[in-house]
C-alpha positions in Angstrom: -34.4 20.0 -83.3 -34.7 19.5 -87.1 -31.4 19.9 -89.0 -32.8 22.9 -90.9 -34.1 24.6 -87.8 -32.3 27.7 -86.6 -31.1 27.8 -83.0 -32.0 30.9 -81.1 -29.0 33.1 -80.1 -29.5 32.3 -76.4 -29.2 28.6 -77.1 -26.0 29.1 -79.0 -24.5 31.3 -76.3 -25.3 28.8 -73.6 -23.9 26.0 -75.7 -20.6 27.7 -76.3 -20.5 28.6 -72.6 -20.9 25.0 -71.6 -18.1 24.0 -74.1 -15.8 26.6 -72.6 -16.5 25.4 -69.0 -16.1 21.7 -70.0 -12.7 22.3 -71.7 -11.5 24.6 -68.9 -12.2 21.9 -66.4 -10.6 19.2 -68.5 -7.4 21.3 -68.5 -7.6 21.9 -64.8 -7.9 25.6 -65.1 -9.7 28.0 -62.8 -11.9 30.7 -64.1 -9.3 33.2 -62.7 -6.5 31.5 -64.7 -8.4 31.5 -67.9 -9.5 35.1 -67.4 -5.8 36.1 -66.8 -4.8 34.4 -70.0 -7.5 36.3 -72.0 -7.2 39.7 -70.3 -10.7 39.7 -68.6 -11.9 39.4 -65.1 -13.0 36.0 -63.8 -16.6 37.3 -63.5 -16.6 37.7 -67.3 -15.6 34.1 -67.7 -18.5 33.1 -65.4 -20.9 35.1 -67.5 -19.6 33.5 -70.7 -19.8 30.0 -69.3 -23.4 30.5 -68.0 -24.5 32.0 -71.3 -25.5 35.3 -69.6 -23.1 37.3 -71.8 -22.6 36.8 -75.5 -19.0 36.3 -76.4 -17.4 38.2 -79.3 -15.6 36.3 -82.0 -12.2 37.9 -81.0 -12.7 36.9 -77.3 -13.7 33.4 -78.3 -10.6 33.2 -80.4 -8.5 34.3 -77.4 -10.1 31.7 -75.2 -9.6 29.0 -77.7 -6.0 30.0 -78.1 -5.4 30.1 -74.4 -6.8 26.6 -74.0 -5.1 25.2 -77.0 -8.5 24.2 -78.5 -9.6 24.5 -82.1 -12.2 27.3 -82.4 -14.6 25.0 -84.2 -14.8 22.7 -81.1 -17.0 25.2 -79.4 -19.6 24.9 -82.1 -19.8 21.1 -82.3 -23.2 19.7 -81.4 -25.1 22.8 -82.5 -27.9 22.3 -85.1 -26.8 22.8 -88.6 -27.3 26.2 -90.1 -30.1 26.6 -92.5 -29.5 27.0 -96.2 -28.4 30.5 -97.0 -31.0 32.8 -98.5 -28.5 33.7 -101.2 -27.3 30.2 -102.2 -25.7 31.5 -105.3 -24.3 35.0 -104.8 -22.6 34.7 -108.2 -26.1 34.7 -109.9 -26.9 38.0 -108.2 -23.7 39.6 -109.4 -24.0 38.4 -112.9 -27.6 39.7 -113.2 -26.8 43.2 -111.9 -26.2 45.8 -114.6 -22.6 46.7 -115.1 -21.7 44.6 -112.0 -23.5 47.0 -109.7 -25.8 45.9 -107.0 -29.1 47.7 -106.2 -29.9 49.6 -103.0 -26.4 51.2 -102.8 -24.7 47.8 -102.0 -21.1 47.2 -103.2 
């Protein structure tokens, strides 16, 4: 996949799930043990690992903490994110009259 291509959500969910499974197995943990440490049922861990269910940021943080794994490890190997649409947010703010954004944004 080209470095500027954007991975579909399902690809990202499956990738993170595989990373969770790989790390859990490296540590010799069962799905049940990981689930207990994170406050969910083991079936939920199964769904995360298979990429069936999307994992929230807070739950991923709990899983990473329970396994003693840096959070960013789960994202290694994903294609790079595309350039942001608003590469220079400062330019937007400085061009807005009186520092106010249009369309009711603040």
